[in-house]
C-alpha positions in Angstrom: -10.8 193.9 36.7 -9.2 197.4 36.7 -6.5 198.4 39.1 -8.9 200.9 40.9 -11.6 198.2 41.3 -8.9 195.8 42.6 -7.7 198.3 45.2 -11.3 199.1 46.3 -12.1 195.5 46.6 -8.9 194.8 48.6 -9.6 197.8 50.9 -13.1 196.5 51.5 -11.7 193.1 52.4 -9.2 194.6 54.8 -11.7 196.8 56.6 -14.4 194.1 56.8 -12.9 193.0 60.1 -11.1 196.1 61.5 -10.0 194.5 64.8 -8.4 191.5 63.1 -6.7 193.9 60.6 -5.4 196.1 63.4 -4.0 193.1 65.3 -2.4 191.8 62.1 -0.7 195.1 61.4 0.7 195.3 65.0 3.6 193.0 64.2 4.6 195.1 61.2 4.2 198.3 63.3 6.5 196.9 66.0 9.0 195.6 63.5 9.3 198.9 61.6 9.4 201.0 64.7 12.1 198.7 66.2 14.3 198.9 63.0 14.2 202.7 63.1 14.9 203.0 66.8 17.6 200.4 66.8 19.4 202.0 63.8 19.2 205.3 65.7 20.8 203.7 68.7 23.6 202.3 66.5 24.2 205.7 64.9 24.3 207.2 68.4 26.9 204.6 69.5 29.1 205.5 66.5 28.8 209.2 67.3 29.7 208.6 70.9 32.8 206.7 69.8 33.9 209.7 67.7 33.1 212.1 70.5 35.0 210.1 73.0 38.2 210.3 71.0 38.1 213.9 69.8 41.1 214.6 72.1 43.2 212.4 69.8 43.9 214.8 66.9 44.5 213.5 63.5 48.2 214.5 63.8 48.7 213.0 67.3 50.3 209.8 68.5 49.2 208.9 72.1 52.1 207.2 74.0 51.4 205.2 77.2 53.3 202.7 79.3 52.1 199.1 79.3 50.9 197.9 82.6 50.1 194.5 84.2 48.6 193.1 87.4 51.4 191.9 89.7 50.8 190.8 93.3 47.4 192.4 93.2 48.7 195.8 92.1 49.1 197.5 88.7 52.7 197.7 87.8 54.5 198.9 84.6 55.8 196.3 82.1 59.5 197.1 81.6 60.7 200.7 81.9 58.4 203.6 82.6 57.9 206.5 80.1 60.1 209.1 81.7 60.1 212.9 81.5 63.5 212.7 79.8 62.1 210.4 77.1 59.6 213.1 76.1 62.1 216.0 76.3 64.5 214.4 73.9 61.9 212.9 71.6 61.0 216.2 69.9 64.7 217.1 69.6 65.9 213.7 68.1 63.0 212.7 65.8 62.5 214.3 62.4 58.8 213.7 62.2 57.9 215.0 65.7 57.8 218.7 66.3 56.6 218.7 70.0 55.6 216.3 72.8 53.0 217.1 75.4 53.4 215.4 78.8 51.2 215.0 81.7 51.3 213.7 85.3 48.7 214.2 88.0 48.9 214.0 91.8 46.5 214.7 94.7 47.7 217.6 96.9 46.6 219.9 99.6 46.7 223.6 98.7 46.6 226.4 101.3 46.4 230.2 101.2 46.0 231.9 104.6 43.4 230.0 106.5 41.8 228.4 103.4 42.8 224.8 102.8 41.7 222.7 99.8 42.3 219.1 98.7 42.7 219.2 94.9 44.7 217.8 92.0 47.9 219.2 90.6 48.4 218.6 86.8 52.0 218.8 85.7 52.1 219.7 82.0 54.1 221.2 79.3 53.8 224.9 78.2 51.4 224.1 75.3 48.7 222.3 77.4 46.1 225.2 76.9 46.6 224.9 73.1 46.0 221.2 73.3 42.9 221.9 75.4 41.5 224.1 72.7 42.1 221.5 70.0 40.7 218.6 71.9 37.3 220.4 72.4 36.4 218.4 75.5 35.9 221.6 77.5 35.0 225.2 76.7 34.5 228.4 78.6 31.0 228.7 80.1 28.4 230.1 77.6 31.0 230.0 74.8 29.2 231.0 71.5 28.5 227.9 69.3 30.8 227.7 66.3 33.3 230.3 67.5 36.8 228.8 67.4 38.8 228.3 70.6 42.4 229.2 71.2 44.8 228.9 74.2 44.0 232.5 75.2 40.3 231.6 75.4 41.0 229.6 78.5 42.9 232.3 80.4 40.7 234.5 82.7 43.7 236.5 83.8 47.5 236.2 83.9 49.6 234.1 81.6 50.7 230.5 80.9 54.1 229.3 82.1 56.8 229.3 79.4 58.9 226.4 77.9 61.9 227.9 79.8 59.9 227.7 83.1 59.0 224.0 82.3 62.7 223.1 81.6 63.8 225.0 84.7 61.1 223.5 87.0 59.9 226.9 88.1 57.6 227.1 91.1 54.8 228.8 89.3 51.1 227.7 88.8 47.7 228.5 87.3 44.5 227.9 89.3 41.3 226.5 88.0 38.3 228.8 88.4 36.8 227.0 91.5 40.2 226.5 93.0 40.9 230.2 92.9 37.5 231.0 94.4 38.0 228.5 97.2 41.5 229.7 98.1 41.1 233.5 97.6 37.3 234.0 98.1 37.0 236.5 95.3 40.3 238.3 95.8 42.8 238.6 92.9 45.2 235.7 93.2 47.7 237.0 90.6 51.2 237.5 92.1 50.1 235.8 95.4 51.9 232.8 96.8 50.1 229.6 97.8 51.4 226.5 99.5 51.0 223.2 97.6 51.8 220.5 100.1 55.2 221.9 101.4 56.0 223.8 98.2 55.6 227.6 97.8 54.2 228.4 94.4 53.6 231.8 92.7 50.2 232.2 91.1 50.8 233.5 87.5 47.3 232.9 86.0 43.7 231.8 86.5 41.9 229.5 84.1 38.5 230.8 83.0 35.4 229.0 84.3 34.9 226.0 82.0 32.2 223.4 81.2 32.1 220.1 79.4 31.3 220.4 75.7 29.2 217.2 76.0 26.2 218.4 78.0 25.6 214.8 79.4 28.9 215.0 81.3 28.4 218.4 82.9 27.0 216.9 86.1 29.6 214.0 86.2 32.8 216.0 86.2 33.9 219.4 87.4 36.6 220.8 85.1 37.3 223.8 87.3 39.0 222.2 90.3 42.8 221.8 89.7 46.2 223.4 89.8 48.4 223.6 86.7 52.1 223.5 87.1 55.3 222.8 85.0 55.6 219.0 84.8 59.3 219.1 85.9 58.4 220.9 89.2 55.6 218.4 89.9 57.9 215.4 89.4 60.6 217.0 91.6 58.3 218.1 94.4 55.5 215.6 94.7 57.0 212.2 93.7 59.5 210.1 95.7 60.2 208.0 92.6 60.0 209.2 89.0 56.5 208.6 87.7 55.4 207.2 84.3 54.4 210.1 82.1 51.5 210.2 79.6 52.7 211.6 76.3 51.2 212.9 73.1 53.5 213.4 70.2 52.6 215.8 67.4 53.5 214.7 63.9 54.7 217.2 61.4 53.1 215.5 58.4 49.8 213.6 58.8 50.5 211.7 55.5 53.5 210.1 57.2 51.7 209.0 60.4 52.7 205.3 60.1 56.3 206.3 59.5 56.2 208.5 62.5 54.9 205.7 64.7 57.7 203.5 63.5 60.2 206.2 64.3 58.8 206.7 67.8 58.9 202.9 68.4 62.5 202.6 67.3 63.5 205.5 69.5 61.8 204.1 72.6 63.1 200.6 72.0 66.6 202.0 71.9 66.2 204.1 75.1 64.4 201.2 77.0 66.8 198.5 75.6 63.8 196.5 74.3 65.0 193.2 72.6 63.3 190.8 70.2 61.7 187.7 71.7 62.1 184.1 70.4 59.4 184.7 67.8 61.4 187.7 66.4 58.9 190.3 67.8 59.7 193.2 70.1 58.3 192.9 73.6 57.5 196.6 73.8 56.8 198.2 77.2 54.8 201.0 75.6 51.7 201.4 73.4 51.3 203.8 70.5 47.8 204.9 69.5 46.5 207.2 66.8 43.0 208.5 66.2 42.6 206.1 63.2 43.7 203.1 65.3 41.0 203.7 67.9 38.2 204.9 65.7 38.7 202.1 63.2 38.3 199.4 65.8 35.6 201.2 67.8 33.5 202.1 64.8 33.8 198.6 63.4 32.4 197.4 66.8 29.7 200.1 66.7 28.7 199.0 63.1 28.5 195.4 64.2 26.4 196.5 67.1 24.1 198.4 64.7 23.7 195.4 62.4 23.0 193.1 65.4 20.3 195.5 66.6 18.8 195.8 63.1 18.8 192.0 62.8 17.0 191.6 66.2 14.4 194.2 65.0 14.0 192.4 61.7 12.7 189.3 63.7 9.7 191.4 64.6 9.0 192.1 60.9 9.2 188.3 60.1 6.8 187.6 62.9 4.5 190.3 61.5 4.8 188.8 58.1 3.9 185.4 59.4 0.8 187.0 61.1 -0.2 188.5 57.7 0.1 185.1 56.0 -1.9 183.4 58.7 -4.7 186.0 58.5 -4.7 185.9 54.7 -5.0 182.0 54.7 -7.9 182.3 57.1 -9.5 185.0 54.9 -9.1 182.7 51.8 -10.9 179.9 53.7 -13.7 182.2 54.9 -14.2 183.7 51.4 -14.0 180.5 49.4 -17.6 180.8 48.2 -17.0 184.5 47.2 -13.9 183.4 45.2 -16.0 180.8 43.4 -18.7 183.4 42.5 -16.0 185.8 41.1 -14.6 183.0 39.0 -18.0 182.0 37.8 -18.7 185.5 36.5 -15.4 185.7 34.7 -12.6 186.6 37.1 -9.3 185.2 36.1 -6.7 183.7 38.4 -4.6 186.8 38.0 -7.5 188.9 39.3 -7.8 186.8 42.4 -4.0 186.9 43.0 -4.1 190.7 42.6 -7.0 191.1 45.0 -5.5 189.1 47.9 -2.0 190.4 47.2 -3.3 194.0 47.4 -5.0 193.2 50.7 -1.7 191.8 52.1 0.3 194.8 50.8 -2.3 197.2 52.3 -1.9 195.6 55.7 1.9 195.8 55.6 2.0 199.4 54.1 -0.4 200.8 56.6 1.4 199.0 59.4 4.7 200.4 58.0 3.5 204.0 58.0 2.3 203.7 61.5 5.5 202.0 62.5 7.6 204.8 61.0 5.7 207.3 63.1 6.1 205.2 66.2 9.8 204.6 65.5 10.6 208.3 65.0 8.6 209.3 68.1 10.3 206.6 70.2 13.9 207.8 69.5 13.9 210.2 72.5 12.9 207.3 74.7 15.6 205.1 73.2 18.1 208.0 73.8 17.1 208.3 77.4 17.9 204.6 77.9 21.3 205.0 76.1 22.8 208.0 78.0 21.1 210.5 75.7 22.6 209.1 72.5 20.4 208.2 69.6 20.5 209.7 66.1 17.9 209.2 63.5 19.3 207.9 60.2 17.1 209.5 57.4 17.9 206.5 55.3 16.3 204.1 57.8 12.8 205.5 57.0 12.7 204.4 53.3 14.5 201.2 54.3 12.0 200.3 56.9 9.1 201.2 54.6 10.6 199.1 51.8 11.1 196.1 54.0 7.5 196.4 55.2 6.3 196.5 51.6 8.4 193.4 50.6 7.1 191.6 53.7 3.6 192.2 52.6 4.4 190.8 49.1 6.4 187.8 50.2 4.0 186.7 52.9 0.9 187.5 51.0 1.9 185.7 47.8 1.2 182.1 48.9 -2.3 182.8 50.2 -3.1 184.7 47.0 -1.8 181.9 44.8 -3.8 179.4 46.8 -7.0 181.4 46.4 -6.4 181.6 42.6 -6.0 177.9 42.3 -9.3 177.0 43.8 -11.7 175.0 41.6 -14.7 177.2 40.9 -17.2 174.4 41.2 -15.8 173.2 44.6 -15.6 176.8 45.7 -19.3 177.4 44.9 -20.3 174.3 46.9 -18.2 175.4 49.9 -20.4 176.1 53.0 
């Protein structure tokens, strides 16, 4: 029997009972669609991890104080990370060229009769530059692909200088909404505002900003804040010296691990950290790089993707079992037909080819429909996953190939069983 005749015969066998064929393919459709959708969710999870840690540049070391729960409250482990730790770090360490520092405090700002509860961020003089590198926020309606700089975030005025940070100058920059609320459209440059009980000279206004990630634009307003030198914030708004969040910039990315060791040694000396009984240091700080975070998080995301794909594959196995079941029933129903074919000269290989083609047709048609359903279901999957689902082009041939293999594997036994029927017994079958 020629290949064309085999295919035509198989197609006739599949379409003889259209409802049964459709129900048989349903398992494969669901399995293939699930594989594509689940892999898209896994890719979205990995992309989300990368986006979440864009603020950690490849040449940055994030330094934070360790904390623990003590008497129902969060308390630092050992000594805090102080402002003086950060000031001397860039000066004393060979591989660190600058250290950004940040503290935040809730305050009440006032100008004339306008009063506003807001947040003051105490930073170093290069915070706008870091903002442009992190790419978490951007000026409203910023052209896609156009690079950002520190000047991109200034609507008017200037940033405070390193000398003003060292001297703790009473100067500030206002977020866009903060400036509007306090000055009601008037020019704030050169004006004085009260921040709690501190008089502060307004030297700049930050341009109106929006979150780069569109899904976060209704969750956080990046335009309500006051920016001040960190030394002034610590002096004016804290009774006790606060723990400072630091980001150290490494001069040579190739020596990142060496830089981490250098920072650790420096902080251990300043904080008098000793070795424990096991010979390890009980550090009161954590050092984190982009590779540290992404490595762990992406490994977790990959495991998540594999788990989702494995769960989806169960549907394919169920679909394959359905194909085998239907093909066994078909062999039983067509026993007399098989006997007639053998009687007129059909060989065992012809019978195997016919029933195997029927099985493969069921799985391939189901696979094609499943691919279409899977691709179309990605927006729905994204809506259930905070808008994050990315189609992996490689998942389409993978899902189709798995569907094809499913048809072959689960159709082989019924086909072999049909080919081994005794022609005489098959002709007698009623």
